[in-house]
C-alpha positions in Angstrom: -9.7 -15.8 133.8 -11.5 -17.1 130.7 -10.8 -20.6 129.3 -10.3 -19.0 125.9 -6.9 -17.6 127.0 -3.7 -19.5 126.3 -0.8 -19.7 128.6 2.7 -18.9 127.3 3.5 -22.6 126.9 0.1 -23.3 125.1 0.8 -20.4 122.7 4.2 -21.8 121.9 2.7 -25.2 121.3 -0.2 -23.9 119.2 2.0 -22.1 116.8 5.0 -24.4 117.0 7.4 -21.6 118.0 10.1 -21.5 120.7 9.7 -19.5 123.9 12.5 -17.3 122.6 10.5 -16.5 119.4 7.4 -15.7 121.3 9.3 -13.4 123.7 10.9 -11.7 120.7 7.5 -11.1 119.1 6.4 -9.4 122.3 9.6 -7.4 122.4 9.1 -6.0 118.9 5.4 -5.3 119.8 3.7 -7.8 117.6 2.0 -9.2 120.6 0.9 -7.8 123.9 -0.3 -10.6 126.2 -2.0 -10.0 129.6 0.3 -10.4 132.5 -0.5 -11.8 135.8 2.7 -11.7 137.9 5.3 -13.4 135.8 2.7 -15.3 133.8 1.5 -14.3 130.3 -1.9 -15.1 128.9 -3.0 -14.7 125.3 -6.6 -13.9 124.4 -8.4 -14.1 121.1 -6.8 -10.8 119.8 -3.3 -12.0 120.4 -4.0 -15.4 118.9 -5.4 -13.7 115.8 -2.4 -11.4 115.5 -0.1 -14.4 115.8 -2.0 -16.2 113.1 -1.5 -13.2 110.8 2.2 -13.0 111.7 2.7 -16.7 110.9 0.8 -16.4 107.6 2.8 -13.3 106.7 6.1 -15.1 107.5 5.0 -18.0 105.3 4.3 -15.6 102.4 7.8 -14.0 102.9 6.9 -10.8 104.7 9.4 -9.5 107.2 8.5 -9.2 110.8 8.8 -5.4 110.5 6.3 -5.4 107.6 3.9 -7.6 109.8 4.4 -5.2 112.7 3.6 -2.1 110.7 0.6 -3.8 109.0 -0.8 -4.7 112.4 -0.3 -1.2 113.7 -2.3 0.2 110.8 -5.3 -1.8 112.0 -4.9 -0.5 115.5 -4.5 3.1 114.3 -6.6 3.4 111.1 -8.9 0.4 111.0 -9.7 -2.5 108.7 -10.3 -0.7 105.4 -7.0 1.1 105.5 -5.3 -2.1 106.5 -6.8 -4.0 103.6 -5.7 -1.2 101.2 -2.1 -1.4 102.5 -2.2 -5.2 102.3 -3.1 -5.0 98.6 0.1 -3.1 97.9 2.2 -5.4 100.1 0.7 -8.5 98.4 1.4 -7.1 94.9 5.0 -6.4 95.8 5.5 -9.8 97.4 3.8 -11.6 94.5 6.4 -10.0 92.1 9.2 -11.0 94.4 8.0 -14.6 94.7 7.5 -14.9 90.9 11.2 -13.8 90.5 12.3 -16.4 93.1 10.2 -19.1 91.4 11.9 -18.2 88.1 15.3 -18.5 89.7 14.4 -21.8 91.3 13.1 -23.2 88.0 16.3 -22.3 86.3 18.4 -23.8 89.1 16.4 -27.1 88.9 16.8 -27.2 85.1 20.5 -26.7 85.4 20.9 -29.2 88.1 19.0 -31.8 86.1 21.2 -31.2 83.1 24.4 -31.5 85.2 23.1 -34.7 86.8 22.2 -36.2 83.4 25.7 -35.3 82.1 27.3 -36.8 85.1 25.2 -40.0 84.9 26.1 -40.3 81.2 29.8 -40.0 81.9 29.6 -42.5 84.7 27.8 -45.0 82.5 30.5 -44.6 79.8 33.2 -45.4 82.3 31.6 -48.7 83.2 
């Protein structure tokens, strides 16, 4: 076995995920490690796929979106995958902009409420 392969434990540590999470990612076919008896080993392909999944999750993509996107690469290749990614990224950028607007509004309202409360508290002293 090549030194470039990670054990199950090493894969969990590398990506700071629980064993349950890693098993689930295998179950939903995001990852397909090599098996030797009961042991699992992750090569460069699986590490790269996990990096993409983790990045996708950070950007707010669902696991199903990540799974489908990875399948496109396996089935249709890089160019098709990149074209699909552009559409996914555009949709997610719109969603994140809406979330950012909602957060900005919540922060503004909370600051106003805090200032009002502090003013009332100062008046009662």
